[in-house]
C-alpha positions in Angstrom: -10.6 4.4 23.1 -10.6 8.2 23.6 -12.4 10.9 21.6 -9.0 11.9 20.3 -7.4 8.6 19.2 -3.7 8.2 19.2 -2.2 6.9 16.0 1.4 5.8 15.6 2.8 5.3 12.1 5.6 2.8 11.5 7.1 3.7 8.1 6.2 7.4 7.7 7.4 7.8 4.2 5.3 9.3 1.4 2.2 7.1 2.1 2.5 7.0 5.9 3.1 10.7 6.3 0.1 11.5 4.0 -2.4 9.5 6.0 -0.8 10.9 9.1 -1.5 14.4 7.8 -5.1 13.5 7.1 -5.6 12.0 10.6 -3.9 15.0 12.2 -6.2 17.3 10.3 -9.1 15.3 11.7 -8.1 15.9 15.3 -6.1 12.7 16.1 -2.8 12.7 18.0 -0.3 11.3 15.5 3.2 10.0 16.3 5.8 8.5 13.9 8.7 6.0 14.0 11.4 7.2 11.6 14.8 6.2 10.4 16.5 8.3 7.7 14.3 11.4 8.0 14.4 11.7 11.8 16.5 14.9 12.1 14.6 16.7 9.3 11.1 15.9 10.7 12.3 16.6 14.3 13.3 20.1 13.1 10.5 21.0 10.7 7.9 18.3 10.7 6.5 17.0 7.4 6.3 19.6 4.6 3.7 19.0 1.9 2.8 20.2 -1.5 -0.7 18.8 -2.0 -3.8 19.2 -4.2 -5.7 19.1 -0.9 -4.1 22.4 0.3 -1.9 22.8 3.3 -1.1 19.4 4.8 2.2 20.2 6.5 2.3 18.9 10.1 4.4 18.1 13.2 4.0 14.7 14.9 3.1 14.6 18.6 6.0 12.2 19.2 8.9 11.3 16.9 10.6 8.0 17.7 13.6 6.1 16.4 13.3 2.3 16.1 14.9 1.5 19.5 13.0 4.2 21.5 10.4 3.3 24.2 6.9 4.6 23.5 5.7 7.3 25.8 2.1 6.0 25.5 0.3 3.1 24.0 -1.4 4.0 20.7 -4.9 3.1 19.8 -3.9 2.3 16.2 -0.5 1.4 14.7 -0.4 2.1 11.0 2.2 0.0 9.2 3.2 1.6 5.9 6.6 0.0 5.1 7.5 -1.8 1.8 6.7 -5.5 1.8 10.1 -6.9 1.0 12.0 -10.2 1.6 13.9 -10.1 4.9 11.8 -7.3 6.4 10.3 -8.7 9.6 7.1 -6.6 9.8 5.9 -8.2 13.0 9.2 -7.2 14.7 8.7 -3.6 13.5 5.2 -3.5 15.0 5.7 -5.5 18.3 7.4 -2.8 20.5 4.6 -0.3 19.9 1.6 -2.5 20.7 -0.6 -2.4 23.8 -3.1 -5.0 24.6 -5.9 -3.2 22.8 -3.9 -1.6 19.9 -5.4 -2.1 16.5 -3.0 -3.0 13.7 -3.6 -1.2 10.4 -1.8 -2.1 7.1 -1.6 0.5 4.4 0.6 -1.5 2.0 0.8 -2.8 -1.5 0.5 -6.5 -2.4 -1.4 -9.7 -2.2 -1.5 -12.1 0.7 0.4 -9.7 2.9 -1.8 -9.8 6.0 -1.1 -13.4 7.1 2.3 -12.7 8.7 0.8 -10.1 11.1 -2.4 -12.2 11.7 -0.3 -15.2 12.8 2.1 -13.0 14.9 -0.7 -11.1 16.7 -3.8 -13.3 16.8 -5.6 -11.4 19.6 -5.2 -8.0 17.9 -7.8 -6.5 15.5 -6.2 -6.3 12.0 -7.4 -3.8 9.5 -6.2 -4.0 5.9 -6.2 -1.0 3.6 -5.5 -0.4 -0.1 -4.4 3.1 -1.0 -5.2 4.6 -4.4 -2.9 7.7 -4.4 -0.2 9.5 -6.3 2.3 10.7 -3.7 6.1 10.8 -3.5 8.9 11.8 -1.1 11.0 14.5 -2.8 13.4 15.1 0.0 13.9 14.5 3.8 10.5 15.2 5.3 9.3 16.7 2.0 6.2 15.2 0.3 4.5 15.9 -3.0 0.9 14.7 -3.2 -0.2 14.8 -6.8 -3.6 13.1 -6.8 -6.2 10.9 -5.1 -5.9 9.5 -1.6 -8.8 7.1 -1.5 -8.6 4.1 0.7 -10.5 0.7 0.5 -10.7 -0.6 4.1 -11.9 -3.8 5.8 -11.0 -6.3 8.5 -8.8 -9.2 7.6 -9.9 -11.7 6.6 -13.5 -10.4 6.5 -15.8 -7.9 8.0 -15.9 -4.2 8.8 -16.1 -3.7 12.6 -16.3 -0.8 15.0 -12.5 -0.2 14.8 -12.9 0.2 11.0 -15.9 2.5 11.5 -14.0 4.8 13.8 -10.8 5.0 11.7 -12.8 5.5 8.5 -14.8 8.3 10.1 -11.6 10.1 11.2 -10.1 9.8 7.7 -13.3 11.1 6.1 -13.2 14.0 8.6 -9.7 14.7 7.3 -10.9 15.0 3.7 -10.5 11.7 1.9 -12.8 9.0 0.6 -12.9 5.6 2.3 -14.7 2.7 0.7 -15.9 0.0 3.1 -15.5 -3.7 2.2 -16.5 -6.9 3.9 -14.1 -8.8 1.7 -10.8 -7.0 1.6 -8.9 -10.0 0.1 -11.2 -9.7 -2.9 -10.3 -6.0 -3.2 -6.6 -6.9 -3.1 -7.2 -9.2 -6.0 -9.0 -6.4 -7.8 -6.0 -4.1 -7.4 -3.6 -6.9 -8.3 -5.3 -6.9 -11.8 -3.7 -3.5 -12.4 -0.5 -3.9 -10.3 0.6 -7.3 -11.6 1.2 -6.2 -15.2 2.1 -2.5 -14.9 4.5 -2.5 -12.0 6.8 -5.4 -13.1 6.7 -4.4 -16.8 7.8 -0.9 -15.9 11.0 -2.3 -14.4 11.6 -4.6 -17.4 11.2 -1.5 -19.6 13.8 0.4 -17.6 11.4 2.5 -15.5 8.9 3.2 -18.3 5.6 5.0 -17.7 2.2 3.4 -18.2 1.5 5.0 -21.7 4.9 3.8 -23.0 4.0 0.3 -21.9 0.6 0.4 -23.5 1.7 2.1 -26.7 4.7 -0.2 -27.4 4.0 -2.8 -30.2 2.2 -5.7 -28.4 2.2 -3.8 -25.1 -1.5 -3.5 -24.6 -2.1 -7.1 -25.6 0.5 -8.3 -23.1 -1.0 -6.2 -20.3 -4.5 -7.6 -21.1 -3.2 -11.2 -21.1 -1.6 -10.7 -17.7 -4.8 -9.1 -16.3 -6.9 -12.0 -17.6 -4.5 -14.4 -15.8 -4.8 -12.6 -12.5 -8.6 -12.7 -12.8 -8.5 -16.4 -13.5 -6.5 -17.0 -10.3 -8.8 -14.7 -8.3 -11.8 -16.7 -9.4 -10.1 -20.0 -8.5 -9.3 -18.4 -5.1 -13.0 -17.6 -4.5 -13.0 -14.0 -5.6 -14.5 -13.7 -9.1 -14.2 -10.2 -10.6 -16.4 -8.6 -13.3 -15.4 -9.4 -16.9 -15.4 -5.7 -17.8 -12.6 -4.9 -15.3 -9.8 -5.3 -17.9 -11.4 -2.8 -20.3 -12.0 -0.4 -17.4 -8.4 -0.6 -16.2 -7.0 0.0 -19.7 -9.3 3.0 -20.3 -8.6 4.4 -16.9 -4.9 4.0 -17.3 -4.9 5.8 -20.6 -7.0 8.6 -19.2 -4.5 9.0 -16.3 -1.7 9.9 -18.7 2.0 9.0 -18.5 2.3 7.7 -15.0 5.3 6.2 -13.3 4.1 3.6 -10.7 5.7 3.0 -7.3 7.8 0.0 -8.5 9.2 2.1 -11.4 10.2 4.9 -9.0 11.8 2.4 -6.6 13.7 0.9 -9.5 14.9 4.3 -10.9 16.1 5.4 -7.4 17.9 2.1 -6.8 15.6 0.9 -4.1 14.4 -2.7 -3.6 11.2 -3.5 -5.4 8.1 -5.3 -4.0 8.3 -8.1 -6.5 6.9 -11.0 -4.4 4.1 -8.9 -2.8 2.9 -7.6 -6.1 3.5 -10.5 -8.5 5.3 -13.4 -6.8 2.5 -14.1 -4.4 -0.1 -14.2 -7.2 2.0 -16.7 -9.1 2.5 -18.8 -6.0 -1.3 -18.9 -5.4 -1.8 -19.8 -9.1 0.6 -22.8 -8.7 -1.2 -23.9 -5.5 -4.6 -23.8 -7.3 -3.2 -25.3 -10.6 -4.2 -22.2 -12.7 -1.9 -21.7 -15.7 -0.3 -18.2 -15.7 2.4 -18.3 -18.5 2.6 -14.6 -19.0 2.8 -13.8 -15.3 5.3 -16.5 -14.7 7.5 -15.3 -17.6 7.6 -11.7 -16.4 8.3 -12.9 -12.8 11.2 -15.1 -13.9 12.6 -12.4 -16.1 12.7 -10.0 -13.2 14.2 -12.5 -10.9 17.0 -13.1 -13.4 17.5 -9.4 -13.6 17.7 -9.1 -9.8 20.6 -11.6 -9.9 
């Protein structure tokens, strides 16, 4: 791998273009595969409003889905929504060289296995993003807060590929937390995601404070969080008992926040229901852990989707 790694981003929406900007600022060559925003980015690059200052950038190469890569990237960052019917392995396959490292920056639980099975000889890095960023127009991104990543190899470890990528991201100005057990970190994030994301849709796109302040809202959120923690423990990833209180306090301190699923719902886009909630319920069923609140919310959303 060269001193100036080449990174290609598949799914350069709000999340992908943000981490592309960070890697570009760190001196990497960064290319993108685009669909709807191709013409806008080809003409003007990505234009950012960010709490980190000027992050606007022009990719080194801009591809459409059916283009042929001009060079093999060192890293492919996959940043698409994890949705039924989306073949993520097929999205990645045309861009891989023999030594290309696959990097997932995506929401959800148990989302790595599809790629690990499809590409068993490739290093696979899994990342959890803690960030408030949104696409406000073609090639236009608003970065409101955060940007931290939790990173590790799937299923375990933190190898030299992780070290190099984490170093570049830190050079670009964001915090990267290393983990040897990234699956456990996905369970930790699921404790927050599993209640707040689905409930926001059932409440017609409500923000986090509306959910917590509704009669019985906080009690329901706490019950769902406790169920997630019970499943995580049964899966071999026990989480600290105080995590529920910390999540509630942190959410209240954050203010009225509309999460990613709420925004997808309000804009008429598909929601990541299985990745964020359905997979947790499926693991609970496999491990015989009762999750009545999670199951009820999941069923209600599936009825709504019909």
